[in-house]
N, C-alpha and C positions, 0 to 999 in steps of 0.2 A: 551090579549096576545094570539096569535095563538099557537096551539099545535105543537111540533116538530114531524115531520113524523117519522115512524119507519124505513122506507127505501126510498131511492131515486132510481128510475128506470131510468137508463141512456140508451138512444137509439140513437146511431150514425146513420146517414142516409145521402144518397146522391142520389137525383133524383129517389127516390122510393116512391113517394107520395101514390100510390095505396096500396102498401104493408105496408107502415107505417100506413095507415088508418086501415088495418086489425089488426095490432098489438095493436094500441091504442083502438080499439073497444073491443078486448079481455081483455084489462086491465079494461074496465068499468064493466066487469063481475066478477072481483075478489071478493072472500069471505072476503078479508081484507077490512075493511071500507075505503071509499074514503079519509077520513081525516087522515088516518094512512100511506099514501104513497104519494109521489110526483113523477111526471114524468118529466124528462128533455130530450127534444129532442135536440141532439147535431148535428147540420147540418154542413156538410162539403162543403158548398157553392152551394147548389142546385139551379137549374134554373127552376124547374118545379113547381107544385102546393103545394110543401111541407108545406110552411108557412100557406097557406090557410087551408090545412088539419088539422094542429095543432090547428088553430084558431077555427075550427069547434068542437073541443072537450073541449073547455074551460069551458063549462057549466056542463060537466059531469066528468071531471078529474081535479085534481090539476096539471096542466101542464104548463111548461115554455119552451120557444123556445130560443135557443142560436145558433148563426151562426158564421162561420168564412169564410174568403175569399177563393174562389176556387183557390188553388195553387197546384192542383194535388191530388193524393190519400193521405189523411191525417186522416185516421180513428183513429190512436193513439192519435193525437192531439185533435180530436173531443171528444173522450172519456175523455181525460184529462180535456177538457173544462167542460164536464158534472160533473166530480168529483169535480172540483174546485168550482162549483156552487151548490153542494149537501148540503142540510141541515141535512140529516139523518146520523145516525151512521153506516148504512149499505148501500152499493151501489149494486144494482142488474143491471146487464148489459143484455140487450136484443138487438138483431139485428132487424132492420126493416125487416118485413117479418116473424116474429115469432108469431105464434098463441098460446097464453099462456093459459094453463089450469086454471080454476077459482081459484084453490088453490095454484098456482105457488108461489106467493109472501109469503103466509103463510108458505109454505114448505121451502123456502130459509131462512126465519126468524127463523123457528124452529131449523134449523141446526146452525144458528148463535148465538142462545140464550141458548145453553147448558152450563153446568159447565166446559166443556173442554177448553173453551176460544175461541179466534178468529180462524176461519177456512176460507178456500176458497172453495166455493161450486160449483160443476159442476152439472148443471141441465141436464135432460134427453131430448134429441131431436129426435123426430120421423120424418121419411120421407125424410131424406137427400138423394136425388137421383142425379145421374150424367148424366143419358142418357134421351133421349126424350121419350122413351117408359115408363120409370119409372115416368117421370113427368106427362104424360097423365094419367097413372093409378092412381097416387096419387090425381090428380084433381077430379077424379070420387069419391073419398072417402071423400072429404072435405064437411063439413057443417060449413061455416064461422060464422053462428049464434049460433052454438053449439060446442064450443071447447071441452067441457068435453065429449060429445058423440062421436065426431070425434076421440079423443085420445083413448077412450075406444075401438073403432073399430080397430084402428091401432095397439093397444097393443095385439090384438088377432092374428095378422099376422106378423110372423118373418121378412118378407120382408120390413116392415116399422119400425122395431126397430132401435134404435140409432146405427149408424155404428160402434160405439165403444163397442157394446155389446160383441163381441168376446174377447175384452181386459178384460172386467169385468168378463166374464165367466172364463177366464184363471186365473186372479189374485184375483178375489173377489171384492165385493163392497167396502171393507175396503182396499184400495190399497195405502194409504198414506205412507206405510212403504217401498215402492219401491224406488230404487235410483233415478228414474226419473218419478215420478207421474205426473209431469207437462206436459208430452207429450200429455195428453188428456184434458188439460185445454184450452178449445176452447170458445171464448168469445160470441158466439151466445146466451148463456144462462148460466151465472155464477154470483156469488156474492162474496163479501169480505167486511170486515169492512173498513170504510172510512179511519180511522187512520192507518190501516195496509197498505193501498194503498199509503198514503202520506209517511209513514215511509220508504217504499222500493223504492220510487221515481216515482210512477205512470207509465203509459205506456211510452215506449221509442219512442219518436217522430222522431227518425232517420229512423224508418220503414216507407217507403213512397210507398210501393206497397203491394199487398195482401199477407197475411200469416205470421205466426210466432210471431207477436207482442203480441198475447195472451199467447202463450207458454213462451215467454220471461218474461212476467209478472208473470206467474205461477212459473217459475223457481226462480225468485227473492222472491216471497212469500214463496216458499218451503225453500230456503236458509235462509230466515228470520225467520224460525221456525213456519210458518203457515201451518197446515196440509191441504191437498187437499182431499175433501170428495165428495162422490156422493149422490145426492138426486133424487131418481126415482120419488118421488112425485112432484118435481118441473119440471113438464113435459110441453113441447111445441112442436108444429109442425113447421118444417122448410118448409114454403110455397114455392112452385115452382117458380123459376124465372130464367132469362137468366144468364148463366155463362159459362166460358170457362175453362174446366178442364185442358187442355194443358197449357194455359196461366197461370193459377193459380199455376200449378205444377212448372213451370219455375220460377215464382215469389217466391214461397216458398223456392225453392232450393237456390236462391240468398240470401234470408233472413236468411236461415240456415247458410250460409257461414259467414254472418255478425255476427251472434251470436257466431260462433266458434272463430272468430277473437276477438270479444269483451271479451269473458270470458277465452278462451284458456285452458280449462280443457279437459282431455281425454274423459270424458263423452260427453261434448258439441261438441267436434270435431267429434264424431260419426255422427252428423247431416250432415256433408259434404259428407257422403256416401249415402245420399238419392238419389234415391228411394230404393236402395238395402237394406238399413236400414231405417225403417220408424217408426212412433210412436207406431205401434202395435208390433214391434219386438225389439225395442231399449233396453228395459229392459233385454231381453234375451241375447243380445250381451254384455251388461254391465256385466251380471253374467258370461257368458262363457269366457269373456276376463279378468275376475277378476279385473275390473277397480276400482280404489279407488273412493270414493265419492268426489264430487267437493271440499267440505270443507277439507277432509283429504288430497287431492292432494295439495291444496294451502298451508296447514300447513306443509306438508312434504317438499314442495319446498321452504319453508321459505319465502313465498310471503305474503304480507299484502294487496295486491289489486288483482283484477281479470280483466285483460285486460286494456284497455286504454279508458274507457268511463266515463261519469259523474256518472255511477252507481258503479264504482270501489270501492270507499271508503265505500259505503253502504254495499257491499258484501264482504269486506275483511275478 
């Protein structure tokens, strides 16, 4: 009988074969023994060499490949496909194009296996840059064959720190007490217990464009009593790749409006004021406006459900 893995690494991807290869390569360097984790590549209908790249790692990783038809942006559905096929009690989510530190999986599991019970873990992401100059500079720092050395160098330079560092500097690494800790729950490098994910309804597959599906999941984990915690030891590098900041911002704004309509609480409705209110200022606005927590608002309003989505009865 094969041993149950300690964690399932779910990697959603779409036409990023080269970046996916770097992520899988970094997983071969984990200090967690190979037999203690599985890798599930959840493909959103790629037409490039993604399947062949995965096949090339079968001798060095316990890796499985699951794919769905290309029907547009369906990252949420791809992640759910990975969760549904996960054999472990903990799911670690990495985006394709994340270069994992060798201790990343051990660090996620260390947070998940304390006596405080289930948590949702935010890993630390180095090198998320938006402009061409920053991308070029980061490329000069990378040694893809030495993730630990690369991260050690990046950690010495504030310009490469996680862009959420000002948030943690302001609120502290123990930020789960905030009314909206989920605003920094970004799926490039996170983990949660598999049963917690099933209990709160998995990712919302109505998100069909970039942004906010991870915050939405974090919100429901938070509402479900799962603390959101930071692990600086669960470090990874966000490898440079093409992206459109303007397009992503417009997409996120649309998805924030969807969240506001779905849940209908004063805190969630603040998202409709993006970019004036953003993830780094939102908790200040909540405090300054003395807004009730989402749970208190719904209780005071005498409501038993939140919004009109399949998640309403879960969050009531």
